[in-house]
C-alpha positions, 0 to 999 in steps of 0.5 A: 591718052588724048586731052578729051579722055583725060578730062573725062577721067578727071570728072570720073575721079571727082564724082562721089559714086564709085565707077568702073568700066569693063570690056566685053571679056569682063576685064577692068579697063578703068576704076575711079578713086571712090570705087577703090575705096568702096571695094577696098582694092587698089587700081593696079590690083584691078585694071586688066583683071577679070571682074568675076575672078577678082570678085567670085562671090558676086557670081551668085548674087544679083550683080552677075545676073543684072550685068549680064542682062544689061550686056545681053539685052543692051538695056541699062539696069538699076538695082540694090544688092547686098555684097556679103564679103564687104557687108555692104549694100550697094545702089547700082546703075549699069549702062551697056555699050558695044564693047563693054559695061560702065557701072556707077555704084554707091554705099547705101548701107546706112540708108538701108539700115534706117529704112529697115529700122523704120520698116521693122518699127512699122511691122512691129506696130502692125504685128503687135498692135492689140487692135485689129489692123488691116489694109485693103486695095481700092476695091475693098479686098484684103491686102494685109492683116495682123494677128489681132485681126485673125483673132478678132473674127477667127479667119487666118491671114490666107483666108482674109487675103482671098476675099473682101470685107463685104461678106464679113459684115452683118447683113443689116449693117452691110449697106451703111458699112459700104458707104463708110468704106467708099467715103474713106476710099474717096479720101475722107477718114471714117469712124463708125460702129458696125457688126461683123460675122465671126467664122463660127457664126457669132456676131461681133460688135466692132468700132472701126476707123478707115483711113485712105492710103494716099500715094502721089496724091492718089488714093490707092487703098484703105487702112483699117483699125477695128476694136472689139466692143461687144462687151461694152456694147452689151453693157451699154445695152444692159444699162439702156435696158435698165434705164428703160425698165426704171422708166417703165417702173416709174411710169407704170407704178400704181403709186404717185411718183415725183422726181426732183432735181438737186436744185429742187425742181420737179423733173418728172411725175408719173401717170399715177400722179396725174390720176391721183391728184388731177394735175397733168405733167405739163402743169407740174414739171419745172415747178419748184418743190414749194410751188407744188399745188398738192402740198398744203401750206400747213405741211411746209415745215414737215416738207422742209424737214423731209427735204433736209433728211434726203439731202443728207443722204437719208431716207424717209420711209412711209411717213403718214401725211396729207396732200391736196387733190385738184378738186380741193379734197384732202388725201391721206398718203404714206410718203417715202423719199430716197436720194438719187445718185449718179454713177460717181455716187454724187447725189443728183436729186431725189424721188418722192413716192406718195401712196394713197391710203384712203382705202387702207384707212377704211379697211383698217376701220373695217378691221377694227369693227371685224375684231370687235365682232370677232371678240363678241362672237368669241364671248358668245361662244364661250358663254354658250359653251359654259352655260349649255352643259349645266342647263342640260343637266338641270333640264334632265333632272326637271324632266325626271321629276316631271315623270312623277305623279305629283300633280301639285308641282306640275304647273311649276315644272311646266314654267321651268321647262319653258324658261329653260327652252328660252335659255337654250334658244338664247344660247343657240342665238349666241352660237349663231353669232359665233358661227360664220355663215356664208350670207352673200356670195359674189364673184371677186378677184382673189389677188385684189382681196389678198392685196387689200388685207396685206396692205392692212397688215403691212405696218404690223408686219414691218413693226415686227420685222416681218417681210411679206412676199407675194407670189401671185399669177399675173392674170386675174383669178376669180372665185365666188365668196363672201368678201368680208368673211374671206378677209377675216380668214386671211387676216387671222392667218397673216396675224398668226404668222406674224405673231409666230415670228417674234424675231422677225422673218419672211411670210410667203403668200402664194396663189396657184391654179390647180387642174383649171378648177381649183385655187390654192392659197398658201401661207408659208412662215418661218415661225416657231412651228407646232408639234404633231400633238399640237396639230392634232388638237387644232380645232378643238373648242377652247384649245389654243397655243396663245397665252390670251387666245380662245382657240376659236380663230382656227375653228371659225376660219375652217368653218368659213372655208368649208362654207365656201366649198373649200378645204383647209390643211396645215403642215408644221414642224417645231422651229421650221415654220408653218404652211397653211393651204386653202383650196377653193373652187375657181369660177370657170 
C-alpha cells in the first residue's frame, strides 16, 4: 500500500460519517471504523464479502434501489432511509465510479425523532384545532384543511382540494375578501370578517385571519384560520336592532323624554320634548339638570327628591307636578323617572318621562260634569217613574167622576185635569233629561275617543290594581257620533269593569273592523261576572247588581248605542268575567 493511499485511509478513519466502498461486484473493499460501529460488524467480517448477502434486508429498501441507480446512471444519490434490522435512520450519500461505489452515511435517528415529534405536534395542532385551519397556494387554491374546516362549511377535504376559496365566499363580500387575501399573499397578515356559503346553501359569518407562508424570504402561499361567529353576529345584530328600536321608541314617543347621565348632564331629548316645551335639542343637550329652563324654581326641592330616589335605584311613577314652556306658560305633567343600567348592572344614568295632562285635566272636569248630569238624569228618571203611576191613577178617577152629570163640580174637575196634565208635562221633561238624545253627529276617530277615556280612567284603574290593555288597529277608524255621549258609554263600561274586579285584573279593549262597514268595540274583563238570570234582567228599570246603583246606566248606554244605529250585547259567566260588544256603522 503506497503512502498516498495510506493517508487517504487515515483521513477516512477520522471522519465522523460511516464510510465504505464496494467494487463492481458489490463486494466490500473498505470499511472505516465509524461504519463498523454503525453497522455493528467488524472490518474482517465485511471486507471481500457481498453487501447484499451480508445485509439481505436492504434489498427491499431504498438502499438497493438508490445504489443501483447511482451505478447504472453514474450519478450521485442522496437520501434518507430506515434500516429496520438496526432500527436506525441513515442519511446516505453515494458516489459512483467506473469500478464501484463509495458510500457516506450517518445515524440521523435522533434528528428524525425530533423532527417527527415536531411534525406530530404541528399535525395535532392542525387536526384537533377547534377553529377551521387551512392553507392555500399563492393563487388561493386549497392545499390542506383540518376537520374543523370540513365541519364549518360541510365540504370534505377532497372537495376543498379541488377548488379555490373564491366560490365559497358570499357574492356581496367577494371583492373585499379577495383584496384581503391578496394583501396576505403579498406578505401582510390580514384579519377580517366575511360571509361564507355552506354546502347546504346557508350563509355563515366567519372571522378570518390570513398569514403569509414565507420560505427563503419568498411568499409561497397563505395560512388561514376561520372562526364561526354566526351566533355572536346574530346577537350583535339583535342588540343593534334593540338599540335602534329603543332609539326609535324614545324619538317617536308621544310623551316628552329626557335622558340624563350619571353625572347629571342631559344627553338626549326627543322630538316630543321639543314640541311640548319649545326648546330645541341643541339648546338642551349638555345642560346640567338644574339648568333646564323647563323646571320652575319652586319645584327644585321636589326635583332633588326625585333625583335622590332614582340614584338609589328606585322609580318615581306618575308624580303630578308642573313644568314651564318656552312661552312662559305652565304645563301640568305626570313625571316618571327610571334608572338606566349598563350591561354589568351598574347605574349609568336615568330617564325622565313628562306626560302633558292638560287635556286630561279638562277631560276629568268634563267627567265630573258628566257624572253630575248623569246623577241629575237618574234622579229625574226616578222621580218621573215614582210619580207617574199615582198621577195616572188619580187622573183616571177624576175622569170617572167627570162622567157624572153633576155640573156643580165641573169647573173644579176641569182645573184638576189641567193641573194633572201640567204635572205629566213636567214628568215628560224629566224623562227627556234622563233619556239620551243624539243631538250632534260628527265624524270622529274612535281610537282617539277611547284613548281619551282610558287616559281619564287610567289612574282609577291603577289604584284598583287593574291593567288596561288596548288592541287597536294601526290605521285611523272613523264613525259618525256624538262624541260626549259615546264617551259617556265608554266611561260607564270601563268603570263597571274596574268595579267588577275588586282584587285587580286585566281589562282588554279591542277595536275590530267587520265586513268593511261595521265596527266592533269589545270590553273584556276578568271580574266576578254575572249569572244568566242577572243577564236576563239587565235593562229593566231600577234593576241593579250594585249596592248603590240605580239600574239606569246600562239602559242609558244601550239607548245611546241604539240612537247611533248600533247594537249592544253582553256575554258573562260567574267568576269568569264579562265581555261587552258594541257594533257601530263605519264611515265609508
